[in-house]
N, C-alpha and C positions, 0 to 999 in steps of 0.2 A: 503509651503504647504497652500492651501486655507482653509478657515474656514470649508467649506463643506467637503473637503477631510479629515481634522482633525476630524470632527465629525464622518465620516464614519469609520475612523481608531479606534477611541475611542469606538464606538458602536460595531465594530467587535471584538475588544479585549475583551469587556465586555461579548459578546455572547460566545466567546471561554471559558472564565472563568466560566460562568454559565454552559455551556455544560459539563464541567468537573465534575459537581455535579449532573448531570441528570442521569436517568436510561439509561443503554446502548441502543442505537437505537432511543432514543428520539430526536425529531427535534425541533429547536427553530426558532421562527419568532418574529421580532420586528416591530411593526407598530407605527408610530408617525403621528398624523394628527392634523391639526389646523382647528377647525370648520369654515366652510364657505370659506376655502382656499385650495381647493383640490391640487392646484399646489405646495403646500408645503408638501404634503404627502411623507412620507419616509417608505419604506418597505424593511427590510433586512431579509433574510431567509437562512436557512441551505441549502446545496446542497441536492438534492433529496427530498426536502419538498414537500408533496402533499397538495396543497391548499384546495382541497376538505376535507381532514382530518382536516385542520385548522378550516374550517367552521363547520364541525361536532363537533369538540371540543368546539367551541363557542356556538353551539346549545345545547350541553349537559350542558352548564354553563348558559343557559337562553336566548341565542339569539333567537328571535322569528321572525316568518314571519309577525307578526303584526307590525304596525308602518310604517313609510314612509322613503324610501330611493331610490336612483336612480337605483340600481341594481334591486330591486323588481319591480319598475315602468317599466323598460325596459323589464324584464322577462314577466310581465303581458301583456305589449304591444305586445310582440312576440307571446304569446299564442293567444291573441285576433286576431292578424294578421293572424296566421295559421288557426284559425277557419274560419275567413272571406274568406281567399283564397280557403280553402276547400269548403265552401259554394258556392263559385263562380266556383269551379272546375278548378282553374288556378294556375299556378306556384307551382306545386307539389314539395314537399321537397325531398331531397335525401333519399334513402331507410333507411339509419342508422341515420338519423337526429332525435334528441330528440323531435322535434316539429312535426314530421310526424303524431303521433297519434292524435294530436289536429287538423291537416289538415283533417284527415279521419273522425274525429268526425263532423267537419263542413260539409264535403261532405255528410255524412250519415244523418245528421239532415235536410240538404237541401232536400235530396231525399225524406225523410220521410214527410217533409212539403209539397212538390209538390204532393206526392201521396194523402195526406189528402186534399189538396186544390182541386184536381181533383174529389175526392169523394164528397166533399162538394158542388162543382159546379153542379155535377149531382143530388145530393140531393136537392139543391136549385131549379133546373129546374123542378124536380118532384113536389116540394112544390108549385112552381109558377103555374104549370098546375092544381094541385088540388085546389089552390086558385081560379083559373079561373072557374073551374067546380063548386066550391061551391058558387062563386059569381053569377053564372047563376041562382041559385035556392034561393038566399038569399036577393036580393034587395040591397039597398045602405049600405055602411059601416056605415054611420051616423045613419041610421035607426036601424041597428043592435046594435050599441053602445048604443043608447037610450033605447033599450029594453033588456039590460043585457050583451051585449058583449060576453065574453067567457062563461057566464052563461046563454045565451039565451036558451029558451026552445026548439027551433028547432036545432037539432045537426048540420045540414048543415050550419046554421048561425053562431053558436059557432065555428065550424071549420074554416069558412071563416074569422071570426074575428081574430082568433089566427094566421092563415096564413098571413093575410093582414099585421099585425104588425111585425110578425117574418121576413117577406121578407125585411122590411127596414134594419134590422140588417144584414141579409144575403147579401144583395146588397152592404152595406157598407163595410163588411168584405172582400167580394170578390174584390171590387174596390181597397181597401187598399193593399190586398195581390198581386194583379196583376199589381201594378204600375211599 
């Protein structure tokens, strides 16, 4: 009998002995790990053991979603992927898949963003037209700036000044959102 087979036999015998002292219906799991050596992991478990209940038991005893481990990284990557695929409206997940709700969130957020962008583009166009009208009555932007800018005594000059500089931000935001 190899050393690994002997280990499994001893561990199994120990689990049987422990189970004799447990509450009826209790399940046992034995996990042995060597830090940094996942290939050395050993997991022995009762028949019918529910792994989700094992995790729930560990959470009741202090296991936290904080901290770093591969499972949480993979889970977060899966959620981010579902959000991104939903935003792209591609690769829909099966109806009963746990990640489907994240796919729908991504799709709905993208839809809402597109609606806001369309409204913002329309508003920016109106603002650009108003800027043009105000500039026809206001002279040069430098002259307005020298005479008070936003606080210019002539309301059309103050409006032109505000719209002139706001349009820089609007054009930049639209260009970034439509790349």
